[in-house]
C-alpha positions in Angstrom: -7.9 -8.3 -9.1 -4.5 -9.0 -11.3 -3.3 -9.1 -14.5 -1.0 -11.6 -15.6 1.8 -10.0 -15.2 1.3 -10.3 -11.6 0.5 -6.4 -11.8 -3.0 -4.8 -10.3 -5.8 -3.5 -13.0 -6.2 0.4 -13.7 -8.1 2.3 -12.0 -10.2 2.9 -15.4 -11.2 -0.6 -15.6 -11.5 -1.0 -11.5 -13.8 1.8 -12.0 -16.6 0.1 -14.1 -16.8 -2.8 -11.9 -19.7 -1.8 -10.0 -19.7 -4.3 -7.2 -15.9 -3.5 -6.3 -16.6 0.0 -6.1 -19.0 -0.2 -3.6 -17.2 -2.2 -1.2 -14.2 0.0 -2.1 -13.4 2.2 1.3 -16.3 0.4 3.4 -14.5 -3.0 4.3 -16.1 -4.7 7.2 -13.9 -4.5 10.3 -13.9 -8.7 10.1 -12.2 -8.9 6.8 -9.0 -6.3 8.3 -6.5 -7.0 10.5 -4.8 -4.0 12.5 -0.9 -3.9 12.2 0.8 -4.2 15.3 2.2 -0.8 17.1 5.7 -1.5 16.3 5.1 -1.3 12.7 2.6 2.3 12.5 4.3 5.4 12.2 3.3 7.8 15.2 0.8 9.9 12.7 -0.8 6.4 11.8 -3.3 5.8 15.0 -4.7 2.8 13.4 -3.1 0.9 10.3 -4.8 -1.9 9.1 -4.5 -4.4 5.8 -7.0 -7.0 4.5 -6.2 -10.0 6.8 -4.1 -12.2 4.4 -2.4 -8.9 3.1 -1.5 -7.9 7.0 0.1 -11.1 8.1 2.2 -11.2 4.5 3.4 -7.8 5.6 4.3 -8.7 9.0 6.2 -11.9 7.7 8.1 -9.6 5.3 9.2 -7.3 7.8 10.4 -9.8 10.3 12.8 -10.5 7.0 13.3 -7.0 6.8 14.3 -6.3 10.1 16.6 -9.6 10.3 18.6 -8.0 7.6 18.3 -4.0 8.7 17.8 -4.4 12.3 14.8 -1.9 12.1 11.0 -2.1 11.0 9.4 -1.1 7.8 7.2 2.1 8.9 3.6 2.0 7.6 2.1 5.4 7.3 -1.3 4.1 6.2 -2.8 1.0 5.0 -6.6 0.2 4.7 -8.2 3.7 3.9 -12.1 4.3 4.2 -14.0 6.2 1.5 -14.3 9.3 3.8 -10.3 9.3 3.4 -10.0 8.2 -0.2 -12.0 11.5 -0.6 -10.3 14.4 1.6 -7.2 12.5 -0.3 -8.8 13.2 -3.8 -10.1 16.3 -3.0 -6.7 17.5 -2.2 -4.6 15.9 -4.8 -6.6 15.0 -7.2 -5.5 11.9 -10.0 -3.1 10.6 -10.9 -1.6 11.2 -7.1 -4.9 10.5 -5.6 -7.4 7.3 -6.9 -10.6 8.5 -7.9 -12.9 7.7 -4.7 -14.7 3.8 -4.7 -11.3 2.6 -6.8 -7.9 2.7 -4.6 -5.7 -0.2 -3.9 -6.1 1.3 0.0 -10.0 0.9 -0.1 -10.0 -2.7 -0.4 -7.1 -2.7 2.5 -4.5 -4.4 -0.5 -2.0 -1.2 -0.3 0.6 0.3 2.1 2.0 3.5 2.0 5.6 3.1 4.3 7.8 6.0 6.0 8.2 8.7 3.6 9.1 11.8 5.3 12.4 13.6 5.6 15.2 11.1 5.9 12.9 7.7 5.1 15.4 5.0 4.3 12.7 3.9 1.8 14.0 6.4 -1.0 14.3 5.2 -4.0 18.3 3.5 -4.5 18.5 3.3 -0.5 19.6 -0.4 0.5 16.0 -0.4 2.0 14.5 0.5 -1.4 16.6 -2.0 -2.9 15.7 -4.7 -0.5 12.0 -4.5 -1.2 12.1 -4.4 -4.3 14.2 -7.5 -4.6 12.2 -9.4 -1.9 8.5 -7.4 -1.4 6.9 -9.7 -4.4 8.0 -13.4 -2.4 5.8 -11.7 0.6 3.1 -10.5 -2.3 3.5 -7.2 -2.2 4.8 -4.9 -5.2 5.0 -1.3 -5.9 3.6 -1.1 -9.7 5.5 0.0 -12.2 3.4 3.2 -13.0 5.1 4.3 -9.6 8.7 3.3 -10.3 11.5 5.9 -10.3 11.2 7.9 -13.2 7.9 7.9 -13.6 5.7 11.1 -13.6 4.0 9.8 -10.6 6.9 8.3 -9.0 6.2 6.6 -5.3 9.1 5.1 -3.3 6.1 4.4 -0.3 3.4 2.6 -2.2 3.1 -1.2 -2.3 0.2 -3.3 -3.3 -0.6 -6.6 -2.1 -0.6 -8.8 -5.0 -0.8 -12.3 -3.2 
């Protein structure tokens, strides 16, 4: 769900939408598409996104790889309710969304490589490219995750279509 400015709604509003919450983290496999192995981090046994989001991510990666000569490594895409509960128990809000309200649980969010030496850290050429070009492929880092914000996450992008 999008607001007029192209950003996703807040988890507080999403939490009031019972149909979305019932579906979140329980997306049928037929609505998901696994990302190719060359896009997955070694720790990511399987990374999937909603079908259209996956196709757009692959398109974005193709354009990115032409510029940089390497791929956008994905650590996580779709997240089951089980895993959202796990991350929420470990980190709590706002670091992890309340179970049933995460964009990951709809297959509409992706976390890219974030460990030491990541080429995607704020201000790097790769980060600048994703910030400037991501929306053209339907991906955006929400403003509350931007550099300088209390919960800054350079690695998290939502599919906004």
